[in-house]
Backbone bond lengths (Angstrom), bond angles and torsions (degrees), N, CA, C in turn:
res aa  C-N    CA-C-N  psi(-1)  N-CA   C-N-CA  omega(-1)  CA-C   N-CA-C  phi
1 M - - - 1.438 - - 1.505 105.82 -
2 T 1.325 116.52 123.31 1.497 120.55 -177.45 1.538 109.27 -95.12
3 V 1.257 115.29 173.92 1.449 122.00 176.36 1.527 109.67 -64.08
4 D 1.278 118.50 -36.19 1.452 121.72 178.72 1.558 111.45 -62.61
5 D 1.352 116.94 -39.90 1.497 119.73 174.58 1.489 112.03 -65.96
6 V 1.275 119.04 -36.54 1.502 118.41 178.95 1.421 111.72 -69.20
7 I 1.385 116.31 -39.67 1.492 121.77 178.96 1.530 108.92 -63.37
8 A 1.328 116.19 -42.90 1.505 120.73 -177.62 1.557 109.11 -66.07
9 A 1.339 114.43 -40.56 1.502 117.14 177.28 1.519 111.71 -66.20
10 L 1.284 118.69 -39.74 1.452 121.49 177.12 1.515 112.31 -67.35
11 A 1.313 119.28 -36.38 1.415 122.05 174.90 1.541 110.21 -67.44
12 G 1.302 118.60 -38.57 1.414 119.96 177.90 1.520 114.73 -67.32
13 V 1.282 117.75 -40.04 1.503 126.38 177.60 1.529 106.27 -64.72
14 T 1.362 117.88 -46.95 1.447 118.18 178.90 1.478 113.75 -62.21
15 A 1.298 116.13 -44.11 1.484 120.87 177.73 1.524 111.31 -57.07
16 L 1.335 113.68 -42.92 1.458 118.97 -179.96 1.496 113.14 -65.32
17 R 1.339 117.93 -39.43 1.406 121.23 178.26 1.579 112.80 -69.94
18 V 1.261 114.50 -31.04 1.468 120.40 179.26 1.523 110.95 -75.52
19 F 1.385 116.67 -49.00 1.433 117.38 -170.90 1.508 112.62 -94.57
20 A 1.256 124.35 -15.55 1.433 122.55 -174.94 1.497 114.61 -60.29
21 P 1.383 119.58 -41.92 1.428 115.27 179.54 1.505 113.37 -68.22
22 D 1.313 118.05 -35.19 1.454 120.36 172.91 1.513 113.76 -61.42
23 M 1.300 114.86 -40.66 1.503 118.20 -178.90 1.598 109.09 -69.51
24 C 1.293 116.94 -34.15 1.467 122.75 176.39 1.535 108.96 -66.18
25 K 1.296 118.26 -45.84 1.395 121.52 177.65 1.593 115.30 -62.28
26 A 1.345 110.70 -38.60 1.473 116.11 179.70 1.501 108.61 -70.30
27 A 1.341 120.43 -39.40 1.493 121.81 178.52 1.475 110.61 -64.75
28 R 1.296 117.68 -41.90 1.475 120.62 179.26 1.519 112.03 -66.00
29 L 1.363 116.24 -36.47 1.478 121.41 178.50 1.508 109.38 -65.92
30 L 1.362 116.78 -45.60 1.472 119.66 -179.49 1.626 109.81 -66.10
31 L 1.237 116.34 -40.99 1.477 119.26 176.03 1.533 110.30 -59.12
32 R 1.354 115.00 -51.51 1.477 115.38 177.48 1.522 117.33 -60.53
33 A 1.357 116.92 -33.63 1.457 119.53 172.45 1.496 110.70 -68.62
34 G 1.226 123.23 -36.86 1.476 125.60 179.43 1.484 108.12 -68.48
35 V 1.299 124.13 -39.63 1.452 126.63 177.82 1.503 109.05 -67.52
36 Q 1.287 118.12 -38.63 1.484 118.18 179.51 1.528 109.70 -67.91
37 V 1.361 118.87 -42.09 1.461 119.21 178.92 1.572 108.16 -64.66
38 G 1.300 119.54 -42.09 1.415 121.31 -179.91 1.496 113.66 -60.33
39 V 1.409 115.35 -43.80 1.423 117.57 178.90 1.522 112.96 -66.15
40 S 1.336 117.45 -38.15 1.458 119.11 178.73 1.424 111.36 -68.36
41 E 1.321 120.19 -31.68 1.491 120.71 176.38 1.569 110.49 -70.64
42 L 1.320 116.01 -38.56 1.426 116.21 178.21 1.561 111.93 -67.73
43 L 1.351 116.17 -34.11 1.402 117.24 -178.68 1.538 111.04 -76.94
44 Q 1.321 121.69 -23.68 1.393 121.70 -179.20 1.508 111.15 -86.47
45 N 1.369 116.64 -36.18 1.456 121.77 -179.90 1.440 111.46 -113.52
46 P 1.397 119.63 95.35 1.442 116.96 -177.91 1.538 114.14 -63.39
47 A 1.272 119.31 151.91 1.450 121.15 -174.60 1.545 108.61 -69.51
48 R 1.327 111.23 140.01 1.461 117.94 177.76 1.472 110.17 -89.30
49 T 1.329 113.88 139.50 1.472 120.38 174.37 1.545 107.25 -84.90
50 P 1.301 119.71 158.79 1.457 121.12 -178.35 1.545 109.24 -62.39
51 A 1.321 119.18 -30.90 1.456 119.71 177.91 1.540 114.40 -68.93
52 S 1.272 118.85 -22.41 1.409 119.90 -174.06 1.556 112.14 -98.33
53 T 1.328 116.50 -1.49 1.509 118.38 -179.99 1.534 106.64 -85.12
54 P 1.276 117.75 146.06 1.452 122.15 -179.29 1.560 111.52 -57.58
55 Q 1.239 116.82 -41.26 1.525 121.89 -176.63 1.525 107.29 -62.44
56 A 1.339 117.91 -46.53 1.440 120.45 -176.92 1.527 111.08 -64.00
57 S 1.333 119.00 -44.12 1.458 122.68 176.88 1.467 113.12 -63.00
58 H 1.342 117.33 -35.72 1.452 121.78 175.71 1.566 111.29 -65.18
59 D 1.293 116.08 -41.93 1.403 122.33 179.10 1.552 112.48 -63.07
60 Q 1.392 115.72 -35.88 1.461 119.90 -175.53 1.551 107.24 -70.60
61 E 1.343 118.47 -36.51 1.453 122.82 -175.76 1.522 108.91 -63.66
62 A 1.322 119.52 -37.58 1.397 122.38 -171.55 1.494 114.81 -75.82
């Protein structure tokens, strides 16, 4: 293990310590935004039951 390897490892660990909290916050923010969009879509468009879909009613007639 050379001095260059040690310096590269220290730089990697330092970058991880500096940017990891920000990356975790960004991931949490994106997940929260995705959940909010999903919930709003579910509230706006109620789930269809198989009997209420046009395909299912067409199949029952035949």
